[in-house]
N, C-alpha and C positions, 0 to 999 in steps of 0.2 A: 468431109471426106475428099480424097481427092478426087475420084473416079467422079464425083456431084460434084466437083468445082463449076467445070465449062455449062452444066443448065441450071444452077442454082445463083449466080454470079449477077449481079444487080436484078431480080427478078423476087419479086412478091411469091411467097408460097401461101396458098390458101387450104387449108385442112376443111372436111366436109363429113366428120365421124356419122355412124347411124346414130338414130335418138333409142334410148333403153333406160326401161325402167327397173332395170337389176340392181341393185347397190352392190355385189359383188361384181358386175359387169362393169357400172360405173368407175368404181377404184381400177380394175383391170388397163382402162380405154386410157385413163387420166395418168397414169405410171409410164403408159407406152409413149402417148406425147409428150409426155417431160423427155425420155430418153431421145423421144425421135426430134424434138428443139435443141437437146442440148449436142447431138450429132449435128446439127445444120445451122446453129446459131453463129453469125458471125459473113456463113457464105451469100445468105441472101438478103435481099433489103429489108424484106419485111415476112413475117411470118403470122397470120392471121388464120380465124377460125370461122365460120357460120355455121349458123342454126335456125331453127325453122320450128315451126308447131305443127302438129297434128299427124305427123306422116316420121314411117321409121326412118328410110333412106332419102337421097338427096331424088335419088330417080325419082323415088315415087312423088314425090313431092311436086317434082317437073311435070307430072303426070297427069297430076291433078290441080293442079294451078295452072301449067300454061308457061312458056318458056320466061318470059318477062318477069317469071316469081324468083328466077335465078336472078334478078339484075335488084330487086329489093331486099332479100336473104343479102346480097352482097355489099349494098349498102351499109346494113346492118350488122358487119362482119367486126371483129375482136380481135386484138392485137394481141400475141401471146410472145413473152418474153423473160426468158429467167434471168437475166440482167437486170430486170427489173423487176423488185421486191411487188409479190401478187400473195394479196390471200389466198390460200386453198380452200376450196368450195366444202364446205361441213356438209357430211352426207346425215341422213338421218339414222345410218349405225353408230356415227362419233355421238352424234347429243346422246341416245339411246344411251352408248357405254360411259358417258361420262355424267349423265343421269345415275346411271349403274355402280358407280363409283363414290354413290352419296354414303352407299351402305358398308357395314364392315362385313370384312367374310371370314370365315375361320372354314375346318371340315373336323371330322371326328376319326377314331383311330380306323375305321373302318372305310375310307375316301369318301364320306359321303357331305358336300357342299351345302355350308348354309349360310344365312346371310340374315344379320342385325341390322336393324332399319329405326328410325324415329319418325313415330305417327303422334303427333301434337302432344311430346315433351314425354310418352312412354315409348318404350325398346320392344320391338315385336321382335320374334327370330322363325324365319320361314327356311324349307330347304329351296336350294335354288330352283331347283327343277320343279316347285309346286307351283299347281295352279295359284296361288296366293300374291306368290313372288312374283308371278309373269301378271299378274292383274296390279299389282303393285307399277310395275316397270311401264304396261302401256298406260297408267292413271296418271304418271305422272310425265309420260309424254305427251300425253294429250294436253295435259297441263302446259305444259312449257312452248306445248307449237302449234296448238290446238287442231293437231292432224294425227292418223291414226296411225299407226304404225305395223308395218308386213309383217308376213309369218317366220318367212325368210331372215329376214332385220333382228328378228327376235331371236329366234333359234340361234344365229350367230354370237348375238350377244352374248345370250345367255351361255353358249360355249366360252366365251372369253374370261365371263364372271367366274364361271367355275373352275378355269384353268388358276384363277385368280386366289380362287378361296382354296383349293388342294396346296399349290404351290407357293403363295405366298404367306396364305392364313396360317394362323396357329392351331394345334389341335387340342377339341373341346368334349366334353361328354356331353350328350343332349339328351333330356329327359322327359319322360310320359307321367303326369299328373305329380308324381311327387319324386323330392331328392334330401338327398344330404350332402351338406359341406360346413367342415369346421363342426362337428356334433350338434349340428342345428338341421331341422327339417323344412325345407320348403317346399308348398304345396299350392301348384298352379291353380287359381280359380277359373279358369277360363272364361273370363270376363273379356270385354272389349278393349279394355284400359291396361289390359296384359298385367294387372298386380296378381300379389301372390302374398302367401300369409308364410311370416316366419315363426317358426317353436323351438324355444330353446326351455332351460332348465327354470327359467324363471317365469315365463309368458308365453303368448303369442300376440301377434301385430301385424299390420296391412304393409306389404313393401311395392316400390314403385320398380325397382331396378335391382332383383336380385341376385348374389353372383354365381348361377346354374342357369342353364338354360333350358326351357322347355320348347320341346312340338308339341303343335296342333292337329292331331288329324283332323278331317271334314266331319267326323259322326260326334267327336268332341263337344260336351257343351259344358253350358258355366253353371259352378256351384253359386247357394246364395251369399252374399256378402254377411260373413256370420257377427253377430254382438253379444255382446257379455249380458251375463244375468239369466239366462236359460239355463235349463235342469233337463239331466238323464232321463227323468222321471215322464216327460213327456214323450220320450222317445219309445219309453219302456210301456208306456199306455197306447201310443200307436201298433206297435209290434202286437201286444196282448201276448205280453211273457211274463213271467216270473221266475223266481227260482233256478234253479243249476243252466234253464235254456238260454233266461237272459246273462248268465255270466259268461257260458260260451260266445252268446253273440255279441257282447257287447267288446268283450276283450279280442275276439275276429276283427270287430272293425275297426278300434283303437290300432290294430296290428298293422289292417291295412294303410295308414298313413307313411308306413315305414319302410326305404325301399332297399331293393338288395337284399332281402332275406330272403330264407326257405319258408311257405307259408303252408297253414291250414288250409282245408277243404270244407267247405261249412255247408251240411245237409241240411238240411230244412225238409222235414216230414209233415206231411197233416193229408186230411180229408180231403174229399173235394168242398169248397165252400169256404174253409177254413181260415184262408187269408196267406197261403205262402205266396204268392205271387205277390199280393199288395207288398207282403214283411219283405221279400226279396228286392222289390222293384224303389220301396223306402230306404232301404240300405244303399243300396247302389248309387241313388241320390245324393247323399250325403258325403259318398266318397269318390266316387267314379261317375257323374252324369253322361249321356249319349245319346245318340240316336240306335235306335233299335236295342235297347238296354236287356232286354232278356232275350238269347239268342239259343239257336237250338246247339245242341251237341254235336259238333261233326262225326262224321265217321272216316274222312277224309282229312291226314295231318295236314297237307299242303292249305285246305282252306280252314285249317283249324290255326295255322300256323300266320296266315295272314289278317284272319279276324281278330285271332289277339295281340298281335303286333300292335292296334291301334285300338286296344282297351286295354285298360290298367286293372279294371273288377271286370272277371268272367262271370256274366250270370248265365246259368243252361236252365232253361225252366220247363218245369214238365217233362222231366226223365222219365221215361219208362222201362229203359235197357240201356245198362253198359256192357258193349262187348270187352273183352280181354283186349282188344289193343288200343279201345278207348279209354280202359280204364288204366294202360300205361303212360299213351297220353296227359290223362290228366294228371299225373304220378310226376310225370317231365317235367307239366307246365309250373308246377306247384316247387320243385327242387330247380331246376336248371334245363331249360327246356332247348332244343336245339335239331335245326333241322337245315338242308341246305336243297339245294336245284338247281338246275341250268338257267340262266339267265334268258329270258324270252328274247328271241331274236338273234340268238348269240349261239355259238358253238362251244366256245369254252371258257365261258365267264361263269362265276356261279354267285344266285342268290342267299345269304343265308340270315337263318332268323336264331335268335339268342335273348332268351330273357326268361325272368320268373314271374308271375301274375297270383294274388290271391284268387280264389275262386267260391262261388256258392251253385249248388245243385239243388232243385224243388223236385220233391217227388211223392207220391203217395206212399208207396212202399220203401222198406231197407237195401237200396238194389246193390249197395257199395258189397260184393261178395269176394272182391278178391285181395288176397292181402297186404299186398304192398299198398294198395291203395284205401283198404282200411286201417291202415296205422296213421295216416295222414287226413283222417277224418275228424272233425268237431260235429255230431249228429243231436242236432233237436226236434222234437216233436212239439208244434202248434196247438194248442188248444182247439174245439170249437169255438164258430165265434157264435154268439146266440144270436136271436132274432131280435130281441132288443137291443145289442151291439152294433148290429151291421147298418151301415150307412151308405147313401149313394155314390154311386163315383166321382162325383163332381162336389160332393159334401167333403168326401175323403181328399178328392186332392186339394183342395183350398183349404183342410186341416191341417195337411202336411206340410203345403207352401207359407201359410202362416206361421208355424212354428219352426219348418225349416233353420232359418239364419240364426234362433234362440239356440236350440240343439246342437247345429253344428259349432257354435260357442264353447257348448260345454262341452261336449268333444273336445276340442283343442283344449280347454282347460286339463279336462283328464288328463290326455295326452301329454302336458308340459310339465303336470306331477307324477306321470307314470315316467318320463325321462328320468327327472329328479334322483326317484328311487332306485334307477337301474342300479347308478355304480355300491351302493349299501346292497340291494341284491344280490347281488355276485360275489359278496365277500361270508352273504348267510348262504348261498344253496348248497350243499355239498353236492348234489349229484342232480340230475336232468333227466330226463325222458326224451325219446324221443321228438321231432319238433321242438330241440331247445330252445332256439330263437326265441320261439313264439311262449313257449312255457316259460322261460325268462323275464319277457316283458310283460304277459299275463299276472307272473306272481308280482312285479314290481309295483302291477296297476291296484292290487287290492286296497291298498290306503286311498288312494284315488275316485274310485269305485267304494267306498264304505263297506269294503268285506274282512272279514275276522283272517287273522294271520294263516292261512294253511287252506282256507276256502277251495281257492281255486286249482289248487293240487289235488284235492278230496273227490270234484268233481270232474276236472279232466281225467284222474284218473278211472272212476267210473265209465266216462262216455268211451274211452278207450277199451274196456272191457266187454260195454257193448258190442263194440264196432267188430271184436275179434270173435265175439259170441254168435253177432249173423256171422260172420266168416264161416265157424263152424258149423251154423246148420245147415246153410244153403254150400255145403261140401259133404256128400257121401261116407268118405271115407272119413272124415271129421268127425262126425254124427255116431259111424260106425265105433271109433274109436275112444269114444267118451261111453257110450255103453258099456264096451268089452269091459272100460278099467272104471264103471260103477262100484262092482263088489269086487275089487282087487286093489293091492298095491304093488304091485309088479308082475310087469310080463315082457317075457324076454323068448327072442326066438329069432332066424332066420325072415328074411323080406316075404319068400315063398311061406311060409309058414302063418306070418301075421297076414296074408292075402287070403291065406284057404279059411284061420279063425275069424276073419270079417265078414265069413260070408254068412256066419251063425248068425251074426250083428245087423243083418243089412235084410229088405226084403227083395224076395227074386225078380222082380222087378228091376231094381235100383241097381241091383249086381250086375243082373245081365245087358243093365245100360251103355249107353258110349262114356258115361260119364265117372263109368266105376272103374277103375286101373284093371288090363287084364295082364298085366306081368309085373315080376318082381320089380325091375328098374323103373317104371312108370309108378309103380307105389311108392318108393324112394323117392322118386322124384315130390310127389305131392307131401310125402311128409315133409321134405325140407322146405316146401312152403307156409307146412302149415306147423309149425314145430311155433313159433311165436306165440301164435295165435292159441293151440293146444296150451302152453306154459302158461297162457292169463288164468287158463283153467283150473291151475293146478297140476296137469300133465305134464313131465319131463320127456322127450324125445330125445335117444342119444342112441348113437352107433358104435361097437365095439368090433375087433375081432378077438377068438378063439379060436386056435389051433390053426389059424390062417382063415378061417370062416368067416363073414361079417356078421356080425348079430345084431338086431334090433331091440332096445331097450325100453319099454314106457315104465315110467314109476311117476307113482301120483302122491305128488309132495304134499302130505297133512300138514294143514295149518288150524288146529283147536279151535280160534277165534274167527276164523271165514269160512272152514269146512263145508258149514250149509249153505251157505250163500253163493260160493265159487262151483261146487259139483252139482251139474243137473242128473 
């Protein structure tokens, strides 16, 4: 610069920057130094820099070491020149970023960044912000430099890698435990070698590099390595079930391996000491083992969303009561759960949860009394365990552990055989009930499970009638209507007239309670909810209009062959 020329001409310029360990500050100083040198190079004879140890500024260094210390630092000065190529000093952040670029990055549709890394020939998939990926980065840096990495450098590098994943990586779907791709089902074993099971129409096999990506929450545990030669009879013996209970349990269990469906809810009822918790643990361990395998049914929807987002199969143990809100949440989880909340520490960002999950409830009583939930329930009752059959916990655990590889192999064989039957089953089945995905799958599984044709549908229909009977029995209005129609084929009148009529078929305490509607519009609302359940008991509920007045029409549908079993 012309203004500086009189001061620079023929002189040596000595730079003495403060020492700093912050990588960001170091990079800023280096850029400033380069700009300064570019500006004055050619005017001064030399541009040099002095460095020292142990003190931040040159003034601190002189104060601590004395004036002569500056002579020693000056004697060890280094020359700076942009006209002479010199290798720029690599920072710890540069090294860490080079290590991070060994991974392959992608993102999900909702912009969550992920990384694929290869460890000992196996592909691992981690969210970029996960603890597992941070540990991998820090470990690789330690192996490369024999030094630890600072938290700020790590965070800055993670931000860069997130940007690479989102702006340069492709969009992929990430799955939890099970996935489907090109008519094949893939099951994440959860083992350290990251192997998966591939199931198709001809069988099953272990694969090291599946075409789908899985993520593993910290709570996920490994499935056993499956082996051939097992029998489902081993599982039947461990669960202590047979008949209709076995058929509902085994079809539910197999269907849990099928992703992206709407799922039934298995309700296991049993008296204390009948092994319902042990049965649920065994089923969970064959599908989706994990830490805190049996959980409490949450009353908080956000807590439920967080808990289930990290589990494929949810098992609620020893449930004593299901509130209307919990009933609605369970139904949504089985079909298409969605929940959104403000992202923590932000003002206008949103965190969303979207998933469906298979679920198991263990209980002593038949506590599913809401019609929406009851329509999705498979209800089974376990027999009591005799003293001769009861095993110490350690012995039972050892028995389950020894049998699990064989049982899982048998389940995978049955799953493959069921998949092979589905196309033919679709052409044969003319109509499907609610939970059509599960019903179609279970009908297709009859051959693989050694059942007779139509056996599942008969048992399934009985289970649904039982669930609806429970709904009616838990509803004062439903029970009153059943009593009203016991000795008649038709009843018609306004909702107000029906409300007055039902008083005759209800005990006074129940009629006055808050559970019995006090107005015609509230009665009609309950009738709308109960209509499918009453229809299962051969009572049709309809509403017609006569002379401008809405009329409730109740009709008993008489089926001679089933009247004695359907009408209570």
